[in-house]
N, C-alpha and C positions, 0 to 999 in steps of 0.2 A: 504493500500500500504506500502511496505517496505521502510523505510527511508534510503537513501544512501548519500554518498558524491561524488563529481565529481572533477577531477583535470585536468587542461589544462596548457600548457606551450609553450612559444616560447623563443628563445635565446636572442633576442634583440628588441629594439624599432623599428628598421628598418624592421624587419620581421613582427612586429605587424602592422606597417603602410602599408607595401607593399603586404604582403602575405595574409592578412585577415585570418590568421591561427586560432586565438583565437575564433572568431565567428563560424568558420567552426567546430572546435572541440566541442564547446558548443552545436551546433545544432546536431552534430552526437551523443553526449552523451545523449541529451534530447530525441531524437528519440529512442535510445536503451533503455533508462529507461522506456519510455511508453510501448514499446513492451514486456518488461519483468515484468511489474507491480511494478516498482520502483518509488519512489518519491525523487527527488534530493532536499535535505534540505540545504546542504551546498556546496558551490563552492569555490575552492582554485585555484587561477591563479597566475602564476609566469612569469615574463618577464626577465629571466636570464638563463645563461648556466647551464646545469646539470653536467658539468665536475667534479666539486668538491662539497662535501656535504655542507649544510649550507644555502640553499635557504629559504627565509623568510616564504612564505606561505606553502611550503612543510613541514617545521619544525612545523608550526602551525597545519597542518593536522595530522602529526605524534602524536603530543601531544593530539589532539582531539580524535584520535583513541585509544590512550593508556589509557585514562580515562574511567570511567564508563558511557559511552554514548551508545545510541541505534544503533550507526553506526557500521556495520560489513562488508559493501560492499563499494569498491572504484571503480568508473568508470573512465577509462582513455583511450585515443585513442589507444596508443601502448606503448611498453616497453620504447623506448627512450624518450618519453614524460615524463615518470615518473622518470626515473633515467638513468644516464650514468656512474655511478661509483659504485663500489662494496660496499662501506660503506652504502649508502642509500638502496641498495638492501638487505643487511643484516638486516637493521633496519626493513624493511617490513617482512622479513622472521621471525623475532622475533614476530611481531604482528600476523602473520599467525598462529604460533605455540601457543602463549600464549592467544591471544584474539579471535582466530578463524576468523580473517579478510580474506576476499576474494578480489582479484584483477580481475576485468573484463577488459580484453584487447580487446576492441571492434573490431578494424580493424584486429587484429590477430585471432579473433574468439576463444579466449582461456580464461579459468578461472583458476587462480592460488589460491588454497586454501589448507587447511590441508589435505583434502581427494582427491586432484587432482591426476590424473594418473602420474606415475613416468616419463613417456615420456614427458608429458606436463611440469612438473617441470624442467626436463633436458633441454627441448627446451627453456624454459624461461631463464635458466642459460646461455645458448648459446647466446640468444638475448642480455642479459646484456653484455656479453663479446664482441659481435659484436658492440653494441652501444659505448662501450669504445674504440673499435678499430677505429670507425669513427672519434672520437676526435683526436686520435693519428695520423690518416691520415691527418687531417687538420693541425696538427703541422708540418707534413712532407712537406706540401705545402708551409708553411711559410719558412721552412728551405731551400726549393728549391730557393726561392727568395734571401735568404741570401747567398747561394752558388753562385748564379749568380753575386751578388755584389762582392763576394770574387774573382771570376774569372776575374772581371774587375780591380782588384788590390786595392779595397777599403775594409778595415777591417770592417766587419759588426757587430761591437760591441763597447764597451767602450774603449777608447784609454788608454794605460798604462801610468804609471808615466813618465813624461817628454814630453807628448803629450797632445793635447786637441782636442775634436771633434768640427768641424766647421759645425754647422747645416745649415747655409746659403749656403755655397759652397758644402755641403755634402762631406767633405773631412776631413782628419786628419792633423793638423798642429803641429809644434814643439812649446812646451811651453818654451819660451826663459828664463823664471825665473828658470825653473827646469832642463834645458839642462846641465848646469855646474855640478849639483848634480849627474846626471846620469853618466857623464864622470868620475867624481871623484869615484863613486862606482865601476865602471869597472876597473879603473886604480889601485885602492888600492887592489882589490881582485886578479888582474892579477899578482901582485908581489909574490903571494904564501905565504905571511907572515900573512895573516888574516884568521880567521875562521869567520863564519857568525856572531857569537856573538861579536867578537872584531871589525868586520866591522861595525856592528850596532852602537857600542859605538863611533867609529871614525866618522861616519857620523853625529851622534848627536852632537859631539864636534865641527866638522868642519862647518856643515851647519845648525845646530840647528833643525834638523828634525828627528822625531822618525819614523823609519820604522821597522816593525817586521821582525824577522829572516826568517819566511816563505815567506814573500813578497820579501825580498832581494834575496832569492834563485830563486824565480820565475822570477824576473827581470834579473838576471845574466844568466839565461838559455833561455831567450826569444829572439828569432831571429828577433823580431819586430824592435829591435834597429839597425839592420844592413840592414833594408829595406825589410824584408820578414815577413811572418806571417803564423801561422798554424790555419786552420779553419776546424773543423770536421775531424781531422786526416790527412788533406792534406795541403801541403805547397804551398804558393802563393807568387809571386813577387808583393810587394806593390807599390803603387804610392806615398807613403809618403817619406819624406826625412830621411835618416839614421842619427843617432847620433853617432854610434860607427862604427869603421872600422872592416871589416871581420877579419883582423889580431889580433886586440885587443880582439874580441869576441872569437877567437880560443884559445888565451892564457888563457882566463878565463875558458873555458871548460877544458883545460888541468890542470888548478889548481884544478878544481872540481874532476877530475879523480884521482889526487894525494891524495885528502882528503878522497875520498869515493871509495876505491877499490872494484870492484864488487865481490860478492861471488857466486860461481857456485855450484850447486848441482850435485853430481857425478851420482846419479841414479834418474830416474823419476818413481815415484811410482803410480800405477794405481788409487788408491782411496784416495790419499793425499788431505786433506782439505775438504773431503766430509762428514766425520764422526765427531760427538761430543760425549763426555762422558756423559751418562745419570746420573751419580752420582754427578758430580760437574760442568758440563757444559763446561769443557775445550775441546780444540781441541784434537782429536785423531791423534797422530803423528806416523811416521813410523820409523822403525829401521831395518837395514840390519845386519844379523848375519852370520858369516862364509862365507861372500862374496856371498851368494846365497839364503838364506832364508829371506823372508820379513815378519816382524811382525808389527802389529798395537797395540799401547798402548796409555794410557792417557798421555798427556804432563805434568801432575802433576803441573799445574800452580797455583793450590790452595792447594798444599801440597799432602800428601799421598792419594792414591785412590785405591779402591778395584777392579777396572777394570782389568781383566786379559789380558795377551798377546794373540793376535789373529793372526793365520796364514793367509796370503793373500789368499791362495787357498780355505780355508774353508769359509772365509769372502766373497769371490767372489761368491760362490754358493748361500749363503743366501741372498746376495744383489740382486741376480737375481730373487729370489722369490717375491721381492717387485713389479716387473714389471707385475706379474700375476694379480695384483689388479686393473690394469687400462684398463682391457679388455672391449670393447663395442661390442655387437653382430652386425654383418654386417647389418642386416635388420634395426636395430635402427639407426645406423650410416647413412645408405642410406636415411632413412626417414628425418633425421635432415638436411643433405646436400641438399636434394630435397626441403625441406621447405625454407631453406635459399636462394636457387636459385630462388624460387618463389618470396620471399620477394625482392630479388635483381631486378628481372624483374619489379615488381610493383614499386619499388623506381625509376628505370630508366624511366618508363612510366610517373610517377608523375613529374619527373624532366623535361622531354620533354614537358609535358603539361604546366608546369609552365613557361618554357622558351618561348613557343609559346604565352602564355597569356601576358607575359611581352613585347615581341616583338610587339604584336598587340597594346598594350597600348602605346608603344614607338612610333610606326608609327602614331597613332592617335594624340599624343602630337606634333609630328613634323609637321603634316598636319595643326594643329591649329596655330603653329608658322608661317608657310608659309602664311596662310590666314590672320593672324594678321598683317604681314608685308605688304601684299597687301592692306589691309584696311588703313594702315598708308600712303602708297604711294598715295592712292586715296583720302586721306583727310577725310576719314570716322571717324577716331579716332584721338585724339590729342596726342602729344608727351608724356605727363605725363602718360596717360593711357597705351600707347604702352610700355613705359619703365617698368611700374609696372607689366603688364601682361607678358611681355617678360622675366622678372626676375623669375616670378613664373614658367613659362614653362621651362626655363633653369634648374631650380632646380628639377622639375619633370623629365626632360630628364636625368640629371646626376644620379638621384636616380634609375631610371629604367635601365640605362646602367650598373650601379653598380650591380643591381640585376641579369641582364643577364650574366654579367661576372662571378659572384659568382657561377652561375649554369652551366657555360660553360663546365666544366669537366664531362664527362659521369661517371655514377656509375660503378666502376670496380668490377671484380670478385675476387679481392685479398683476401677479408675477407672470402669468401666461400672456396677458394683454401686453405687458412690457416687452416680452420676448417677441411677440407678434409684431409690435411696432418697430422693433429693431430690424427684423427681417424685411418689413415693408420698406424701411428707409434704405437698407442695404441693396435691395433689388432695384430701387429707382434713384439712388443717390446721384449717379453720374448724369442721368437724364435730367433730374431736377436742377443740377448744377448748371448744365448748358443752357437752361431756359431762364436763368436768374441774372439780375444786374450784379455789379461787383460787390456792393454792400451785402446783398443777400447771399452771394457766394461765400463771403467771409463768414457769415453766421452759420451756414451749412457746414463749412469745413471745421469750425470750432465745435460743432456738435459731434463730430467724428474723430477729430485729431486733438491730441494734447499739445503737440508742437511738431515742428518739421525743421530738420537741419538741411542746409544747402551749401554747396561749394561753388555755386554759380552755373553749374552744368547739370547736376543731378540733385534729386530730392530724397531725403531719408526720413520718412514719417514715423511718428510714434502715435499709434492709434489709441483712442479711449477704449475702455472695456464696455461691452464685449466685442467691439469691432476688431480688436487685436486678435481675438480667437478666430473670428470669421476670416480675417486676412491670412492668418497662418495656415488655416485649413484650405482656403482657396488657392494658396500658393503651392501647397505640397501635395494635394490630393487630386483624384481623378475628376472630380466635378468642378475643377477650377475654370474650365473653359465655359464661357457664357454664350448663350444662344443670341443670335441677332433678333431682338424684339422690335426692331424698327422704331426705337425711341429716339427719334431725330428731331431736333429743333429746326426751325426754318434757317436757311443760310448754309454756308459751306462748312465742311467738317473742320474741327480744330486741328491746328498743326501739331505734330507729335515730336517736334525737335526739342531737345533738352534746353532748359533755360540757362 
């Protein structure tokens, strides 16, 4: 029999206690191993989130697979049990290429190895992206709660200098020792006679407190001191007591305006900030000549540079060619979206089953509590026994209620819709680019590219996720060749000469 390793994971001790997930995973992997002629020699089990790299037993497994051991096969329930971050996924990709390791994703019915089909590898990349998206969605749920707190006028964060968080009352109170210092800071800067550096020195001399220039600027621009606050880009009326009057705050902002007069750019250039010089890594800046011709050149931040001047019209054509590399055939895209829809339906069914299970167990616990109380009234049990058992049942009830609440939100199609929109953009990106004006072309490129290096003749793009995955698969696999879909804008074809 072939020796293999198995990996199982849950995110928390609560999941381990309530969901029975680890035993279920081990049983599933053991049955799979028997059916495939495998012998599980090593098991690695983690009880922690896979959001960030660094899990203890996952790292041990990587080290085991990296050394000269007989293990070449890893059994795991599904992708998100193995990893939910790109770093861990890349670590396994390296093992697959260098050591010939295979990952058997039992529930997904997929084997990822060196000789796996391109579509299976691409699907696996998508599942990694979706798993990461799941964690990001959890973050959003936490942020919703914080927004609700903000809507009630309570700042959902750490109180700034001059205030303190009251954990008992769940409010923010004035720090009476620091209130005079806050008033002094605003009064001195409102005179217009201080820069941030001289203000810092004055506060050190007057109050004996060192405050950095950056934090002083943050304080002076913080509307929290007049009874308001900004949370996630929105302004709220706070329930906390103001320290500074609105008139004083306005005088301070006027003093800032005098010290830092804004600079305005006369022209908006389509590809500004998108390019870097391949020779020295400097930003490629823009230059307007004769009031109408736009040129791109190295900013010369590290001295003279051989990068030539590039006309915007020529550069625009060659940047558009980069969008040809992120094409995905429609049949492949549809297969991937359909697979994710199936996974979504399975996840929703699993959620509903788990909620039903928890609710059934919760009803059983409450029935026991009622029966226990009746036994106490009938004198069948003494007070000590009733108190102890009641406490146990209460703890079980709270734990089950928490589990039901955590699973109360249905699985949404947001991740599938996001993937679908990505493929729609990938299939039509180049056509859309050719039909847009320069400013719109720049916006489209920024949605696909992080940046792009140029030596004046060629372009080396860095694609945003997940377009980097699409580009790599398109470049190396059989379906890279795109069909002629006659997506042609009016006019001549763009020149393909290098810029």
